[in-house]
VOLUMBA-93958 format. One line per 2 residues: number of its first residue (from 0); for each residue x, y, z of N, C-alpha, C, CB. Coordinates in Angstrom, 3 decimals, decimal comma. Glycine has a CB too. Layout:
VOLUMBA-93958
NUM) X:Y:Z:X:Y:Z:X:Y:Z:X:Y:Z; ...
//
This chain:
VOLUMBA-93958
0) 11,334:20,617:14,051:9,897:20,495:13,980:9,407:19,342:14,829:9,454:20,319:12,549; 8,324:19,507:15,546:7,797:18,424:16,408:7,270:17,297:15,531:6,663:18,952:17,357
2) 7,333:16,132:16,084:6,829:14,996:15,342:5,292:15,062:15,158:7,224:13,705:16,057; 4,758:14,699:14,010:3,346:14,765:13,716:2,647:13,704:14,507:3,074:14,606:12,220
4) 1,545:14,076:15,156:0,703:13,118:15,924:-0,351:12,543:15,010:0,027:13,805:17,159; -0,756:11,318:15,298:-1,655:10,600:14,427:-3,051:10,524:15,047:-1,113:9,200:14,140
6) -4,109:10,542:14,198:-5,482:10,339:14,609:-5,971:9,032:13,945:-6,390:11,578:14,215; -6,419:8,126:14,749:-6,645:6,780:14,229:-8,068:6,300:14,665:-5,516:5,786:14,750
8) -8,981:6,155:13,716:-10,283:5,566:14,055:-10,026:4,016:14,278:-11,391:5,849:12,863; -10,928:3,480:15,202:-10,871:2,052:15,458:-12,167:1,383:15,079:-10,552:1,784:16,910
10) -12,069:0,225:14,392:-13,199:-0,584:14,046:-13,180:-1,824:14,875:-13,209:-0,915:12,575; -13,997:-1,909:15,896:-14,201:-3,181:16,599:-15,245:-3,963:15,848:-14,628:-2,965:18,085
12) -14,901:-5,154:15,366:-15,749:-5,916:14,522:-16,217:-7,205:15,217:-15,034:-6,226:13,238; -17,498:-7,380:15,062:-18,131:-8,614:15,561:-19,166:-9,087:14,608:-18,754:-8,406:16,930
14) -19,027:-10,311:14,117:-19,995:-10,866:13,191:-20,082:-10,081:11,904:-21,336:-10,928:13,831; -18,944:-9,545:11,479:-18,924:-8,767:10,218:-19,447:-7,346:10,280:-19,701:-9,477:9,215
16) -19,785:-6,854:11,485:-20,239:-5,474:11,665:-19,342:-4,732:12,703:-21,738:-5,459:12,124; -19,266:-3,415:12,528:-18,569:-2,667:13,489:-19,532:-2,427:14,652:-18,026:-1,360:12,889
18) -18,972:-2,606:15,883:-19,764:-2,392:17,109:-19,002:-1,510:18,025:-20,111:-3,716:17,814; -19,693:-0,923:19,014:-19,044:-0,162:20,081:-19,764:-0,332:21,328:-18,944:1,283:19,757
20) -19,071:-0,502:22,415:-19,672:-0,629:23,711:-19,099:0,306:24,749:-19,542:-2,002:24,171; -19,391:0,047:25,966:-18,880:0,814:27,126:-18,107:-0,133:28,053:-20,062:1,516:27,911
22) -16,902:0,105:28,260:-16,111:-0,733:29,118:-16,079:-2,179:28,630:-16,640:-0,668:30,520; -16,082:-2,358:27,352:-16,071:-3,638:26,649:-17,359:-4,447:26,761:-14,953:-4,456:27,155
24) -18,457:-3,781:27,171:-19,749:-4,401:27,262:-20,862:-3,571:26,651:-20,058:-4,683:28,671; -22,116:-4,129:26,539:-23,294:-3,386:25,992:-22,968:-2,945:24,566:-23,662:-2,119:26,897
26) -22,546:-3,850:23,690:-22,198:-3,473:22,318:-23,415:-3,122:21,496:-21,443:-4,587:21,645; -23,212:-2,091:20,680:-24,261:-1,682:19,754:-23,666:-1,512:18,372:-24,942:-0,377:20,222
28) -24,511:-1,638:17,327:-24,041:-1,612:15,952:-23,665:-0,178:15,587:-25,120:-2,172:14,982; -22,558:-0,121:14,756:-22,047:1,118:14,248:-21,897:1,243:12,790:-20,822:1,365:14,820
30) -22,107:0,142:12,060:-22,046:0,167:10,650:-21,244:-0,912:9,976:-21,548:1,400:10,264; -21,083:-0,795:8,655:-20,397:-1,714:7,867:-18,871:-1,384:7,809:-21,015:-1,737:6,502
32) -18,032:-2,310:8,133:-16,594:-1,991:8,311:-15,920:-1,517:6,997:-15,849:-3,236:8,852; -16,316:-2,064:5,895:-15,705:-1,614:4,602:-16,128:-0,184:4,258:-16,117:-2,573:3,434
34) -17,394:0,165:4,467:-17,869:1,500:4,241:-17,227:2,488:5,127:-19,305:1,563:4,407; -17,159:2,139:6,427:-16,615:3,068:7,418:-15,070:3,291:7,138:-16,861:2,495:8,898
36) -14,391:2,121:6,836:-12,933:2,263:6,568:-12,698:3,258:5,426:-12,293:0,873:6,207; -13,453:3,061:4,322:-13,245:3,933:3,164:-13,594:5,376:3,489:-14,078:3,453:1,978
38) -14,566:5,549:4,209:-14,927:6,972:4,580:-13,877:7,600:5,444:-16,281:7,032:5,328; -13,323:6,809:6,376:-12,297:7,388:7,259:-10,998:7,624:6,504:-12,041:6,469:8,465
40) -10,651:6,757:5,572:-9,481:6,960:4,770:-9,603:8,257:3,949:-9,259:5,756:3,860; -10,739:8,384:3,352:-10,989:9,565:2,470:-11,123:10,821:3,352:-12,311:9,359:1,583
42) -11,500:10,677:4,594:-11,749:11,807:5,416:-10,518:12,330:6,183:-12,810:11,466:6,355; -9,412:11,676:5,983:-8,187:12,257:6,549:-7,588:11,448:7,710:-8,476:13,654:7,024
44) -8,102:10,259:8,017:-7,422:9,459:9,008:-5,981:9,141:8,696:-8,145:8,221:9,194; -5,160:9,098:9,658:-3,775:8,794:9,448:-3,503:7,286:9,270:-2,983:9,328:10,593
46) -4,229:6,525:10,042:-4,137:5,082:10,075:-5,532:4,551:10,452:-3,023:4,595:11,091; -5,627:3,256:10,413:-6,892:2,588:10,767:-6,536:1,290:11,567:-7,760:2,247:9,439
48) -7,298:1,039:12,633:-7,149:-0,147:13,428:-8,428:-1,012:13,388:-6,800:0,235:14,860; -8,227:-2,241:13,038:-9,368:-3,213:12,921:-9,212:-4,301:13,938:-9,450:-3,843:11,492
50) -10,099:-4,451:14,874:-10,007:-5,508:15,926:-11,135:-6,450:15,835:-9,978:-4,914:17,319; -10,847:-7,696:15,582:-11,893:-8,780:15,610:-12,097:-9,168:17,019:-11,494:-10,043:14,756
52) -13,167:-8,649:17,637:-13,295:-8,941:19,072:-13,874:-10,216:19,441:-14,057:-7,961:19,691; -14,232:-11,021:18,483:-14,768:-12,472:18,716:-13,951:-13,376:17,945:-16,288:-12,677:18,292
54) -12,626:-13,105:17,798:-11,748:-13,914:16,981:-11,755:-15,387:17,442:-10,328:-13,344:17,024; -11,734:-16,243:16,423:-11,581:-17,691:16,766:-11,115:-18,370:15,468:-12,977:-18,355:17,330
56) -10,548:-19,518:15,545:-10,017:-20,206:14,361:-11,179:-20,515:13,394:-9,262:-21,530:14,773; -12,327:-20,830:13,982:-13,483:-21,141:13,079:-13,852:-19,980:12,215:-14,708:-21,558:13,882
58) -13,693:-18,762:12,738:-14,105:-17,557:11,952:-12,986:-16,961:11,187:-14,679:-16,499:12,848; -11,761:-17,599:11,265:-10,617:-16,909:10,648:-10,813:-16,650:9,151:-9,353:-17,725:10,855
60) -11,389:-17,604:8,443:-11,555:-17,378:6,979:-12,463:-16,183:6,654:-12,135:-18,639:6,320; -13,498:-16,057:7,412:-14,457:-14,882:7,225:-13,718:-13,582:7,556:-15,768:-15,022:8,172
62) -12,941:-13,632:8,638:-12,250:-12,432:9,077:-11,230:-11,950:8,063:-11,577:-12,681:10,393; -10,352:-12,881:7,626:-9,382:-12,436:6,637:-9,972:-11,953:5,330:-8,452:-13,524:6,357
64) -11,115:-12,508:4,989:-11,841:-12,069:3,778:-12,284:-10,634:4,008:-13,086:-13,005:3,461; -12,748:-10,303:5,158:-13,174:-8,945:5,457:-11,940:-8,034:5,511:-13,968:-8,894:6,800
66) -10,827:-8,508:6,060:-9,615:-7,732:6,082:-9,177:-7,375:4,626:-8,502:-8,518:6,827; -9,248:-8,339:3,728:-8,907:-8,040:2,359:-9,774:-6,900:1,757:-9,050:-9,298:1,530
68) -11,088:-7,023:2,027:-11,995:-5,971:1,484:-11,699:-4,635:2,060:-13,446:-6,307:1,752; -11,425:-4,574:3,371:-11,072:-3,275:3,959:-9,814:-2,736:3,361:-10,914:-3,382:5,457
70) -8,779:-3,591:3,295:-7,459:-3,173:2,744:-7,613:-2,573:1,324:-6,473:-4,402:2,701; -8,482:-3,193:0,522:-8,665:-2,740:-0,843:-9,384:-1,405:-0,879:-9,432:-3,772:-1,646
72) -10,021:-1,005:0,157:-10,894:0,218:0,118:-10,064:1,445:0,718:-12,293:-0,037:0,987; -8,885:1,221:1,188:-8,219:2,372:1,859:-6,781:2,515:1,335:-8,210:2,183:3,432
74) -6,182:3,692:1,591:-4,818:3,869:1,182:-4,010:4,443:2,329:-4,735:4,764:-0,045; -4,309:4,026:3,558:-3,541:4,413:4,744:-3,117:3,177:5,449:-4,347:5,324:5,685
76) -2,099:3,269:6,316:-1,687:2,094:7,113:-2,825:1,509:7,910:-0,562:2,463:8,054; -2,755:0,174:8,090:-3,902:-0,626:8,556:-3,378:-1,668:9,526:-4,667:-1,306:7,356
78) -3,792:-1,615:10,823:-3,399:-2,538:11,835:-4,595:-3,489:12,107:-2,945:-1,781:13,123; -4,319:-4,751:12,147:-5,356:-5,777:12,341:-4,988:-6,660:13,593:-5,495:-6,682:11,019
80) -5,907:-6,793:14,505:-5,696:-7,631:15,696:-6,912:-8,454:16,017:-5,333:-6,779:16,893; -6,685:-9,424:16,878:-7,774:-10,288:17,347:-7,400:-11,755:17,184:-9,077:-9,985:16,584
82) -7,175:-12,473:18,268:-6,924:-13,881:18,229:-5,577:-14,322:17,637:-7,986:-14,497:17,487; -4,577:-13,411:17,581:-3,316:-13,770:17,006:-2,481:-14,522:18,131:-2,564:-12,459:16,448
84) -2,129:-15,743:17,825:-1,377:-16,549:18,836:-0,112:-17,161:18,215:-2,287:-17,693:19,419; 0,147:-16,835:16,916:1,297:-17,481:16,311:1,825:-16,630:15,162:0,932:-18,891:15,820
86) 3,021:-16,894:14,695:3,613:-16,210:13,565:2,757:-16,539:12,355:5,111:-16,625:13,349; 2,160:-17,742:12,258:1,307:-18,057:11,139:0,051:-17,196:11,014:0,918:-19,457:11,229
88) -0,502:-16,956:12,240:-1,683:-16,037:12,291:-1,307:-14,651:11,727:-2,213:-15,886:13,780; -0,149:-14,155:12,150:0,269:-12,845:11,791:0,561:-12,783:10,295:1,477:-12,438:12,604
90) 1,217:-13,845:9,789:1,532:-13,886:8,367:0,219:-13,845:7,487:2,366:-15,181:8,060; -0,759:-14,573:7,960:-2,047:-14,612:7,158:-2,641:-13,241:7,143:-3,098:-15,641:7,753
92) -2,630:-12,518:8,212:-3,212:-11,179:8,272:-2,413:-10,208:7,351:-3,224:-10,659:9,757; -1,148:-10,279:7,411:-0,301:-9,453:6,584:-0,487:-9,692:5,104:1,108:-9,673:6,943
94) -0,608:-11,016:4,728:-0,793:-11,394:3,377:-2,087:-10,924:2,823:-0,690:-12,823:3,245; -3,076:-10,697:3,699:-4,387:-10,223:3,238:-4,557:-8,747:3,275:-5,448:-10,825:4,036
96) -3,434:-7,979:3,439:-3,536:-6,562:3,258:-3,174:-5,700:4,423:-4,843:-6,254:2,877; -3,032:-6,279:5,614:-2,692:-5,355:6,783:-1,236:-4,986:6,681:-2,979:-6,040:8,213
98) -0,966:-3,806:7,281:0,417:-3,311:7,413:1,097:-3,707:8,730:0,425:-1,807:7,290; 0,270:-3,804:9,748:0,730:-4,184:11,067:-0,194:-5,232:11,723:0,830:-2,948:11,948
100) 0,310:-6,014:12,662:-0,497:-6,977:13,344:-0,503:-6,681:14,801:-0,018:-8,367:13,084; -1,722:-6,645:15,393:-1,872:-6,419:16,834:-2,007:-7,745:17,560:-3,095:-5,523:17,126
102) -1,256:-7,848:18,661:-1,314:-9,022:19,432:-1,520:-8,626:20,903:-0,051:-9,861:19,229; -2,405:-9,351:21,638:-2,735:-8,965:22,951:-2,639:-10,191:23,863:-4,118:-8,333:22,990
104) -3,694:-11,002:23,973:-3,644:-12,127:24,864:-2,670:-13,142:24,451:-4,940:-12,734:24,985; -2,404:-13,277:23,165:-1,391:-14,270:22,738:0,000:-13,892:23,202:-1,393:-14,419:21,216
106) 0,281:-12,603:23,286:1,638:-12,209:23,760:1,718:-12,304:25,279:1,991:-10,756:23,302; 0,688:-12,059:26,020:0,759:-12,208:27,450:0,961:-13,686:27,810:-0,511:-11,648:28,109
108) 0,278:-14,606:27,072:0,431:-16,018:27,303:1,779:-16,593:26,810:-0,694:-16,735:26,642; 2,311:-15,954:25,785:3,608:-16,398:25,255:4,399:-15,169:24,796:3,418:-17,418:24,070
110) 5,100:-14,499:25,755:5,865:-13,285:25,453:6,854:-13,481:24,339:6,587:-12,812:26,669; 7,360:-14,670:24,124:8,350:-14,902:23,089:7,795:-14,698:21,678:8,899:-16,292:23,220
112) 6,431:-14,717:21,611:5,754:-14,506:20,275:6,085:-13,144:19,767:4,193:-14,663:20,368; 6,334:-12,157:20,643:6,607:-10,822:20,140:7,927:-10,794:19,378:6,631:-9,813:21,289
114) 8,928:-11,451:19,975:10,267:-11,506:19,319:10,229:-12,298:18,032:11,309:-12,129:20,261; 9,449:-13,374:18,072:9,379:-14,249:16,827:8,733:-13,456:15,713:8,546:-15,598:17,083
116) 7,635:-12,706:16,038:7,004:-11,908:14,975:7,954:-10,851:14,474:5,709:-11,252:15,472; 8,610:-10,173:15,382:9,579:-9,097:14,989:10,661:-9,662:14,159:10,193:-8,402:16,213
118) 11,176:-10,834:14,504:12,216:-11,416:13,747:11,850:-11,837:12,308:12,703:-12,553:14,475; 10,590:-12,193:12,087:10,161:-12,570:10,748:9,673:-11,343:9,952:9,048:-13,628:10,832
120) 8,947:-10,439:10,569:8,292:-9,401:9,789:8,898:-7,976:10,040:6,793:-9,402:10,119; 9,737:-7,910:11,077:10,223:-6,588:11,475:9,401:-6,007:12,584:10,224:-5,646:10,304
122) 10,058:-5,274:13,518:9,247:-4,794:14,645:8,229:-3,749:14,245:10,133:-4,229:15,711; 8,465:-3,092:13,089:7,518:-2,091:12,669:6,152:-2,636:12,374:8,024:-1,400:11,492
124) 6,053:-3,953:12,190:4,798:-4,628:11,949:4,092:-5,151:13,187:5,027:-5,731:11,038; 4,757:-5,063:14,359:4,286:-5,657:15,606:3,731:-4,626:16,561:5,398:-6,410:16,274
126) 2,435:-4,689:16,787:1,753:-3,818:17,746:1,239:-4,647:18,849:0,619:-3,026:17,104; 1,758:-4,361:20,105:1,287:-5,037:21,245:0,184:-4,224:21,908:2,418:-5,308:22,193
128) -1,005:-4,779:21,945:-2,200:-4,120:22,497:-2,296:-4,507:23,951:-3,508:-4,518:21,717; -2,505:-3,521:24,798:-2,662:-3,756:26,241:-3,953:-3,142:26,705:-1,473:-3,179:27,042
130) -4,782:-3,973:27,294:-6,028:-3,548:27,911:-5,847:-3,496:29,424:-7,191:-4,497:27,526; -5,928:-2,317:29,969:-5,564:-2,092:31,407:-6,744:-1,532:32,163:-4,347:-1,118:31,543
132) -6,754:-1,985:33,458:-7,816:-1,529:34,354:-7,182:-1,009:35,679:-8,841:-2,701:34,637; -7,698:0,113:36,143:-7,145:0,586:37,439:-7,413:-0,395:38,644:-7,759:1,976:37,766
134) -6,478:-0,563:39,476:-6,606:-1,394:40,630:-6,085:-0,650:41,860:-5,864:-2,710:40,424; -7,056:-0,388:42,802:-6,694:0,417:43,970:-6,178:-0,460:45,128:-7,908:1,242:44,434
136) -6,181:-1,780:44,893:-5,697:-2,701:45,922:-4,148:-2,821:45,818:-6,386:-4,116:45,765; -3,439:-1,942:46,606:-2,020:-1,967:46,498:-1,407:-3,211:47,068:-1,459:-0,799:47,148
138) -2,150:-3,895:47,916:-1,610:-5,179:48,486:-1,455:-6,222:47,388:-2,555:-5,741:49,615; -2,255:-6,052:46,271:-2,182:-7,009:45,260:-1,211:-6,624:44,087:-3,547:-7,238:44,763
140) -0,656:-5,343:44,289:0,265:-4,776:43,206:1,581:-5,620:43,190:0,614:-3,177:43,487; 2,113:-5,663:41,995:3,479:-6,279:41,906:4,481:-5,511:42,723:3,967:-6,342:40,443
142) 5,456:-6,178:43,172:6,497:-5,524:44,047:7,152:-4,395:43,347:7,577:-6,521:44,486; 7,278:-3,335:44,127:7,908:-2,149:43,600:6,951:-1,129:43,040:8,857:-2,525:42,567
144) 5,675:-1,477:42,901:4,695:-0,554:42,311:4,377:0,545:43,294:3,402:-1,295:41,900; 4,438:1,805:42,816:4,189:2,980:43,722:2,911:3,625:43,444:5,269:4,014:43,605
146) 2,572:4,661:44,179:1,313:5,412:43,971:0,173:4,849:44,765:0,934:5,423:42,511; -0,984:5,392:44,480:-2,183:4,930:45,201:-3,044:3,970:44,373:-3,026:6,127:45,619
148) -2,577:3,696:43,177:-3,227:2,607:42,362:-2,209:2,127:41,344:-4,565:3,117:41,622; -2,530:0,974:40,733:-1,732:0,400:39,692:-2,665:0,029:38,560:-0,928:-0,817:40,196
150) -2,103:-0,294:37,415:-2,934:-0,627:36,283:-2,658:-2,123:35,896:-2,643:0,363:35,072; -3,781:-2,862:35,971:-3,611:-4,296:35,747:-3,934:-4,703:34,344:-4,459:-5,071:36,689
152) -3,153:-5,496:33,723:-3,360:-6,012:32,368:-4,485:-7,037:32,440:-2,038:-6,648:31,775; -5,483:-6,898:31,546:-6,548:-7,886:31,391:-6,469:-8,428:29,932:-7,988:-7,241:31,710
154) -6,844:-9,725:29,867:-6,824:-10,382:28,534:-8,166:-10,932:28,145:-5,808:-11,505:28,508; -8,230:-11,569:26,973:-9,446:-12,235:26,499:-10,620:-11,279:26,560:-9,743:-13,496:27,330
156) -10,370:-10,102:25,826:-11,467:-9,190:25,712:-11,789:-8,489:27,052:-12,675:-9,930:25,201; -10,809:-8,426:27,928:-11,013:-7,803:29,215:-11,620:-8,657:30,286:-11,830:-6,660:29,044
158) -11,857:-9,916:29,966:-12,546:-10,825:30,890:-11,657:-11,405:31,897:-13,196:-11,910:30,166; -10,330:-11,490:31,665:-9,421:-12,155:32,608:-8,338:-11,178:33,111:-8,757:-13,392:31,934
160) -8,330:-11,138:34,456:-7,282:-10,353:35,107:-6,026:-11,168:35,163:-7,701:-9,909:36,519; -4,852:-10,506:35,109:-3,626:-11,257:35,001:-2,708:-11,047:36,192:-2,918:-10,888:33,744
162) -2,873:-9,973:36,974:-1,930:-9,639:38,045:-0,691:-9,007:37,564:-1,577:-10,828:38,807; -0,666:-8,660:36,231:0,564:-8,131:35,569:0,357:-6,530:35,546:0,765:-8,792:33,995
164) 1,375:-5,810:35,910:1,381:-4,380:35,856:1,497:-3,909:34,401:2,520:-3,823:36,709; 0,606:-3,016:33,953:0,557:-2,624:32,571:1,887:-1,800:32,184:-0,764:-1,766:32,323
166) 2,332:-1,042:33,040:3,531:-0,295:32,764:4,689:-1,219:32,550:3,828:0,666:33,874; 4,900:-2,125:33,472:6,014:-3,120:33,388:5,854:-3,966:32,120:6,040:-4,059:34,669
168) 4,630:-4,371:31,794:4,410:-5,190:30,652:4,682:-4,429:29,362:3,016:-5,721:30,668; 4,287:-3,230:29,304:4,585:-2,350:28,110:6,148:-2,260:27,896:3,955:-0,847:28,333
170) 6,843:-1,995:29,007:8,261:-1,886:28,859:8,953:-3,210:28,387:8,836:-1,440:30,167; 8,450:-4,281:28,958:8,934:-5,598:28,517:8,566:-5,882:27,067:8,368:-6,697:29,414
172) 7,357:-5,588:26,670:6,980:-5,868:25,312:7,887:-5,096:24,354:5,507:-5,516:25,080; 8,218:-3,850:24,657:9,045:-3,057:23,828:10,465:-3,648:23,700:9,092:-1,661:24,367
174) 10,997:-4,187:24,856:12,277:-4,846:24,854:12,269:-6,063:24,014:12,687:-5,188:26,219; 11,112:-6,753:23,996:11,085:-8,008:23,271:10,923:-7,818:21,759:9,971:-8,868:23,799
176) 10,573:-6,600:21,317:10,475:-6,377:19,927:9,238:-5,651:19,438:10,564:-7,617:19,283; 8,328:-5,249:20,298:7,168:-4,507:19,885:7,601:-3,191:19,259:6,228:-4,271:21,065
178) 7,022:-2,832:18,116:7,317:-1,584:17,495:6,364:-0,412:17,928:7,261:-1,780:16,014; 5,266:-0,800:18,598:4,216:0,123:19,007:3,430:-0,496:20,125:3,296:0,486:17,835
180) 2,909:0,366:21,055:2,031:-0,069:22,096:0,706:0,607:21,891:2,607:0,229:23,480; -0,349:-0,234:21,765:-1,747:0,228:21,720:-2,353:0,073:23,073:-2,573:-0,542:20,674
182) -2,550:1,195:23,794:-2,898:1,185:25,240:-4,366:1,620:25,402:-1,936:2,149:26,070; -5,197:0,674:25,946:-6,569:1,016:26,105:-6,910:0,996:27,603:-7,464:0,055:25,301
184) -7,507:2,061:28,073:-8,045:2,072:29,408:-9,446:1,441:29,406:-8,085:3,510:29,959; -9,574:0,343:30,090:-10,877:-0,251:30,113:-11,851:0,562:30,914:-10,802:-1,623:30,647
186) -11,373:1,228:31,905:-12,278:2,044:32,764:-12,929:3,207:31,978:-11,484:2,618:33,982; -12,169:3,758:30,968:-12,654:4,858:30,208:-13,360:4,475:28,848:-11,507:5,762:29,951
188) -13,145:3,273:28,435:-13,623:2,796:27,153:-15,129:3,128:26,954:-13,384:1,277:27,043; -15,439:3,859:25,932:-16,859:4,103:25,565:-17,583:5,115:26,487:-17,621:2,777:25,593
190) -16,837:5,604:27,539:-17,572:6,514:28,481:-17,677:7,943:27,999:-16,892:6,521:29,835; -16,733:8,368:27,120:-16,693:9,783:26,750:-16,099:10,715:27,816:-18,072:10,236:26,432
192) -15,484:10,126:28,807:-14,891:10,860:29,898:-13,459:11,319:29,653:-14,932:10,033:31,106; -12,918:11,039:28,486:-11,556:11,379:28,223:-10,587:10,226:28,546:-11,194:12,600:29,007
194) -9,412:10,286:27,908:-8,418:9,267:28,099:-7,942:9,229:29,518:-7,272:9,478:27,179; -7,445:8,071:29,937:-6,791:7,994:31,295:-5,390:8,534:31,110:-6,758:6,479:31,897
196) -5,161:9,793:31,480:-3,945:10,468:31,227:-2,852:9,934:32,149:-4,129:11,954:31,393; -3,176:9,515:33,336:-2,178:8,941:34,211:-1,606:7,660:33,656:-2,759:8,692:35,562
198) -2,454:6,777:33,197:-2,071:5,530:32,591:-1,173:5,852:31,298:-3,391:4,676:32,223; -1,630:6,722:30,483:-0,986:7,075:29,260:0,428:7,616:29,518:-1,825:8,087:28,514
200) 0,473:8,562:30,489:1,793:9,151:30,818:2,770:8,141:31,395:1,623:10,288:31,805; 2,253:7,226:32,267:3,171:6,222:32,869:3,748:5,343:31,800:2,447:5,354:33,922
202) 2,888:4,850:30,948:3,386:3,948:29,905:4,362:4,642:28,885:2,184:3,357:29,148; 3,940:5,861:28,497:4,766:6,626:27,500:6,137:6,870:28,108:4,081:8,017:27,098
204) 6,234:7,080:29,441:7,513:7,358:30,088:8,340:6,115:30,205:7,306:7,963:31,452; 7,725:4,943:30,099:8,437:3,678:30,333:8,979:3,013:29,111:7,558:2,739:31,003
206) 8,599:3,523:27,895:8,968:2,907:26,642:9,565:3,923:25,700:7,773:2,240:26,007; 10,316:3,421:24,727:10,875:4,242:23,706:10,327:3,972:22,276:12,335:4,063:23,724
208) 9,113:3,394:22,272:8,431:3,176:21,019:7,110:4,022:21,043:8,144:1,621:20,797; 6,496:4,205:19,895:5,272:4,980:19,892:4,197:4,284:20,777:4,759:5,163:18,429
210) 3,400:5,187:21,430:2,192:4,742:22,208:0,954:5,360:21,637:2,307:5,118:23,715; -0,040:4,467:21,449:-1,353:4,967:20,917:-2,272:4,872:22,068:-1,907:4,137:19,653
212) -2,862:6,039:22,474:-3,833:6,139:23,548:-5,232:5,782:23,062:-3,824:7,540:24,136; -5,892:4,996:23,932:-7,272:4,546:23,529:-8,158:4,463:24,771:-7,232:3,130:22,793
214) -9,393:4,782:24,559:-10,402:4,638:25,609:-10,852:5,925:26,210:-9,894:3,782:26,675; -12,131:6,431:25,835:-12,702:7,545:26,505:-12,782:8,800:25,737:-11,995:7,786:27,668
216) -12,470:8,810:24,459:-12,394:10,046:23,661:-13,826:10,436:23,293:-11,492:9,855:22,357; -14,142:11,775:23,509:-15,353:12,298:23,049:-15,158:13,688:22,390:-16,317:12,360:24,184
218) -13,908:14,092:22,332:-13,704:15,496:21,661:-12,251:15,666:21,307:-14,152:16,728:22,639; -12,029:16,647:20,497:-10,678:17,029:20,126:-9,867:17,391:21,312:-10,692:18,158:19,169
220) -10,520:18,045:22,314:-9,824:18,429:23,556:-9,239:17,254:24,281:-10,758:19,153:24,478; -10,072:16,185:24,290:-9,589:14,943:24,931:-8,372:14,407:24,156:-10,734:13,854:24,985
222) -8,381:14,470:22,862:-7,208:13,983:22,063:-6,023:14,845:22,339:-7,504:13,979:20,534; -6,243:16,182:22,379:-5,072:17,067:22,663:-4,436:16,765:23,984:-5,483:18,528:22,644
224) -5,232:16,407:25,000:-4,687:16,090:26,311:-3,841:14,820:26,180:-5,831:15,909:27,373; -4,386:13,814:25,539:-3,678:12,560:25,371:-2,414:12,698:24,613:-4,527:11,584:24,707
226) -2,466:13,550:23,592:-1,292:13,713:22,705:-0,140:14,458:23,296:-1,690:14,403:21,482; -0,347:14,989:24,520:0,777:15,549:25,247:1,712:14,451:25,743:0,282:16,389:26,415
228) 1,239:13,226:25,733:2,008:12,099:26,205:2,177:11,023:25,059:1,305:11,480:27,465; 1,127:10,783:24,371:1,067:9,701:23,427:1,474:10,240:21,982:-0,394:9,067:23,435
230) 1,829:9,219:21,119:2,144:9,607:19,742:0,905:9,614:18,811:3,199:8,658:19,182; -0,113:8,915:19,280:-1,306:8,821:18,456:-2,548:8,650:19,408:-1,178:7,601:17,422
232) -3,649:9,096:18,869:-4,950:8,961:19,606:-5,900:8,080:18,794:-5,618:10,385:19,869; -6,356:7,027:19,438:-7,405:6,138:18,847:-8,744:6,530:19,356:-7,147:4,649:19,171
234) -9,744:6,443:18,486:-11,116:6,840:18,869:-12,073:6,063:18,007:-11,352:8,389:18,710; -13,268:5,909:18,539:-14,303:5,196:17,862:-15,646:5,953:17,863:-14,464:3,852:18,490
236) -16,277:6,019:19,042:-17,602:6,597:19,080:-17,726:7,994:18,444:-18,041:6,664:20,482; -16,754:8,812:18,698:-16,805:10,171:18,246:-16,913:10,252:16,689:-15,564:10,919:18,749
238) -16,355:9,230:15,999:-16,398:9,175:14,574:-17,615:8,368:14,086:-15,109:8,582:14,047; -17,839:7,189:14,710:-18,922:6,300:14,271:-20,245:6,917:14,328:-18,949:5,088:15,066
240) -20,520:7,689:15,343:-21,854:8,283:15,586:-21,949:9,734:15,221:-22,229:8,132:17,016; -21,077:10,262:14,388:-21,236:11,616:13,834:-21,012:12,701:14,853:-22,600:11,776:13,245
242) -20,180:12,473:15,914:-19,940:13,538:16,888:-18,785:14,453:16,431:-19,625:12,929:18,278; -18,051:14,007:15,438:-16,952:14,855:14,945:-16,386:14,203:13,668:-15,815:15,035:16,053
244) -16,224:15,045:12,633:-15,554:14,511:11,469:-14,076:14,616:11,684:-15,977:15,237:10,190; -13,335:13,704:11,048:-11,880:13,634:11,274:-11,185:15,037:10,916:-11,259:12,440:10,378
246) -11,597:15,531:9,823:-11,040:16,837:9,333:-11,305:17,935:10,338:-11,658:17,235:7,953; -12,477:18,027:10,900:-12,808:19,038:11,911:-11,936:18,798:13,202:-14,370:18,978:12,255
248) -11,863:17,565:13,624:-11,054:17,221:14,811:-9,655:17,663:14,591:-11,088:15,716:15,115; -9,071:17,365:13,397:-7,683:17,752:13,170:-7,498:19,250:13,171:-7,192:17,187:11,871
250) -8,401:19,967:12,607:-8,277:21,382:12,572:-8,290:21,972:13,971:-9,366:21,968:11,742; -9,197:21,368:14,853:-9,173:21,843:16,226:-7,870:21,533:16,913:-10,302:21,247:16,999
252) -7,331:20,305:16,673:-6,073:19,909:17,240:-4,998:20,874:16,782:-5,726:18,472:16,854; -4,957:21,241:15,533:-3,937:22,136:15,028:-4,072:23,517:15,716:-4,050:22,266:13,479
254) -5,309:23,960:15,968:-5,600:25,226:16,628:-5,074:25,122:18,043:-7,134:25,559:16,608; -5,098:23,986:18,650:-4,603:23,790:19,966:-3,097:23,635:20,088:-5,240:22,643:20,519
256) -2,470:23,671:18,982:-0,957:23,565:18,957:-0,501:22,124:18,760:-0,334:24,117:20,291; -1,404:21,165:18,421:-0,994:19,785:18,229:-0,544:19,572:16,761:-2,160:18,815:18,602
258) 0,624:19,159:16,482:1,081:18,970:15,071:0,475:17,726:14,458:2,623:18,873:14,999; -0,470:17,987:13,532:-1,189:16,882:12,847:-1,167:17,157:11,364:-2,674:16,735:13,362
260) -1,330:16,097:10,620:-1,388:16,208:9,145:-2,770:16,544:8,711:-0,934:14,914:8,464; -2,942:17,718:8,031:-4,273:18,077:7,479:-4,478:17,583:6,070:-4,464:19,575:7,501
//
């Protein structure tokens, strides 16, 4: 039997509210995180991802309080990310109800953090999130990069370019102890143009851990395309703004031959 693919709503949270933008900009309100989380859990979501996009130490108490409320309202696995830079940050998130911890900029700045988190909590709890942007300047590509473009890792909410190849970074993160890769195409984020299938396929071929595709979903057809390569499809706008109920999306995926849990 083929492995079941997962459908995962994403809650980008800012100031206690769920927001959604385009290419990480022009954010607009999408609702209350606790209410949305409960609705998605009841509606058939396989997992939930909560990303605090304005994470800071000053806001940490408010964020973990919100995490606790979300965790209490759902009965599905729950990943939380945003501003994680230490094992202590990860422990606090897990103690407040999360099942997995997402780490992005903190891992790029300190790759050893991945192994330390995996050593303490198990790699099944460690999700390395990668925000990647297409770069057609092959003269700037890392040595050995082929093709007519490469995918550059960006950090700090997409504001900082790193010069790091996303495919190589995903492979390294998996070797260091990541149990899952959450891969977001910054070029497709919020556009509704579909996932970046080239990026998704390249990363999925480079790692032996599950890959969650993110960025650009506007239909079940988009998910079906991504799930030919990825283990899970992350989406936000399609669910937040009533363009598709999770149950309806899953039925269409099943009709397209994608193995999903109904």
